[in-house]
N, C-alpha and C positions, 0 to 999 in steps of 0.2 A: 665073352666078347660084347663091345659095344652096340646094339643094336639100331639103328637109325632108320626111322621109320617114314622119311622125308625120303622119297626114290625120284626127284624129277626137277630139273634146273634149266634157265635159260642161259646159255652165253651169249654176250652181248659184241658182235664182230662184225660191225656193220660199216663203220667208221673209217673217215676218208683221212686216218693216221697223216695228220700232216706235222705234227711235232716228230714223226721217225722218219722222213726227208732224210735221202733220196730214195730205200729200199721202198715207199711206198706212191712212188711213182712207176712202181711197176709189180707191187705185188700188195695183198693187201697185209694188212698190220697184226693180222691174228698169226699170219704163217711166217713174222719176224722170228729167227731162230738163236735163241738162245743154247749154246754146248751142247750144238748138234741136232735141237730137238724145237719147233715148231712150239710158240705161245699159245696155240690151241689145244696142242696134243698135251703140254703141259698140263693144259687147265681141265682134259676131259679124263685123264690120269690120276689128278688131285682127285676133282667128284668123284669119280668110280671107289676111292682107298674109303668116301663116306658111303656106299650103298646106291650113290645117286649113277643111274645108267639110263635114266631116259630123259634127253637131251632134247635143248630146241634150240639150234643155233640161227640169228638173224647176220645175214649178209647183203653187201650193197656193192662196195669197191671192191674193183675183181671177184665179182660173187662164181663167178668161174671157176678160179684156184682156186678157193674154197672148198667149192662142193667136188673138184675131182680128187682134192686129198684126201677130205674124206672118204668117196666110195674106194678109193685106193688102199685104204688100211680098212678097210671094208666095216668101215662108220668106229670101229676099235671095241666092236664086240659092243656097242650100245644101240637102243631104239633111238636115234637121230633121226629131229625134226628141220627142217633148213624153211626158215621165214625168209621167203625173199624179197623186199625193200628194191623193187626196181626202177621206179621213178624218180628216189629219192631218201638219203638216207634219211631214216623219221628221228634221230636223238634215241635218248634212252626210253622218258616214258612212251612216244610214241610207237618206237618199235617193241614196247614190252605190249602196247595194247592193239597194235597189229598183232601180233604175235597171239594172241589171247584164244581163239579157236582151239590150238596146241593145246594151251596150259588149263582148260577149263572144267577138268577132270583132279587136276591136284590139290588135296584143302592145302596146301602148305608147297611152297620153291623156290629155291636158290636163285639167285639172278647173277649174275659175275663178270665180272668185264673182263675179257680176253688178254688186254696186255697189264691184265697186275699178277704176280705171283708173292704169292703168300706159303705161310705154314699152318696159317690160322684151324684150330680143331672147332669143324662144322658140326661135330657131337654136339661141341659144348656149347656150341650158338643156338642149335637147334632144342636145347633143353631149354635155354633159357626164354626162347622164344613159347616154347610151350609149357612153362608156368607159369608166364604174362599173359599172354596171349593178345599182341598185339594186333594192327592190321597190317605193320610191316614194321620188321626190326634191322636196322643197316647199322654195319660192322666197322668201329671208327675206332682210332685209336692218338694215343700224344704225342705229337711228332709236326715238326717243320711242315705247311703247307700253305698257299697260297689264299686257299679257303680251307671256310671249314665251318660244321654243324656243331648249332648252341645248343645245349643240353642244362634240363632243368638239376635239384642232386638226385633225381628219382629218375636220372637216365630219359627222361622225356623232351622229343626233341622240340626247342622252340625258337628258332632263326637258322640264322646264317649270314655268317662275314666272311666278306672279302679281304683277306690281310694286309693286301699290296693298296687297297685306294680308301680301305677303311670302310667301305657299304654295308650296311647290316639290314637285313630283312626281316624283322621282330614277328613273331606271329602269335608267341603266346608273354607277354611282359613278364619279366623275372630279374631282381635285382643282382641274383647270384647264378648269372648263367656259365657255366663251363666249352672252354672249345675244344673239339675234337675233330682232327682229319677224318675222312670219309674214305674206308679201303679199297671203295668199288665194290662187295660185296652186301644184300639186301637178303633178306628171309620173307617171303610176305604170302599173305591170309589169301585165297583168293576172292572175299570179300571187297577186296583190292579192286576190282573191277567194277564191280557195282559204284564203287564210290568216283572214278572217273569220269570228270565231264568233259575234260581234253580231248582237240581232235585234231590231226595230222600231224605234224612235227615239233615236239615240244621233250622237256626234258623232267625227268623222274625226282629232281631240285624240286621243281616248282609246284608240283603236285603233293610233294610231300609239307613243303613249306602253308599250303591252303589246306591242305587235312590235320593239320599236329592240332588246327584250334580248337576240334571237335574229336577227333579221334587219337589214338595210343601210336606215334610212330618213336619205337625205342633205341635208343642206341646201345650197341654191345661193343663194352670195350675193350679189346685184346693186345693192350698197350703190353709194349716187353717181345712180342713175337716179330718174327720177319715178313715184311714185306714190299716189295721191291715193282711202282709203279714205272712200266718198261714203254717209257711213250717219249720217249730220245734216245738217239743211237749211243748217247755218253751209258743210259740207262740199263744197256745192256751188258757193257763190262761189269757195273756193280752188280747187276743180277747173276752173271755168271762166276759169280765169289759164292753167293750160298744155295744156287739152284745147278746142283750138277749134271 
């Protein structure tokens, strides 16, 4: 049996979910239902399949509903800590920094967006991360997306592109950059927190683009697998075709 020494993960569940209206007018995005099962439950069960049972979940929008859901299900048999962003949602980077005290004992930990459903093999991603030992590994794939990370031929992050506007942010110039869409899953080494200088509300994208000029941020390509970003009402119907 494959053993994953990484037993800790954070689930981003604090967002306002504006793309998923009208559901999010009265509910948190993380509790949107796919085939009778909320997204948050699906991701907790997904992580558990890979031996990950120590979880941090950030909340803000209808936080009380998320907390009650976890309590009603006895935390699904996991050790779950809630990171409550009461004043405002801090975006991905700010939310991770706010939750840092709950993650300080983990050498490496996964981070996943609550609205992502995938069959990505976390054992394989963890093996890739352990072999190359970057500050962070981000899951990516070759698919259509409005935005993409840009990598060199060795899978090192070098930049970012908005495919709609054409805007590019290049941190490491390279003539042969490859575009890959982000899959909403990170694997991060604890040294990441020592490199954070940003404060308050900020995006992980900004942090990665700053760090990759001097530190290894790797892309783990899982093209060909199943991944659904359940960010819009119509994407729920798509997710229900793949996740029963």
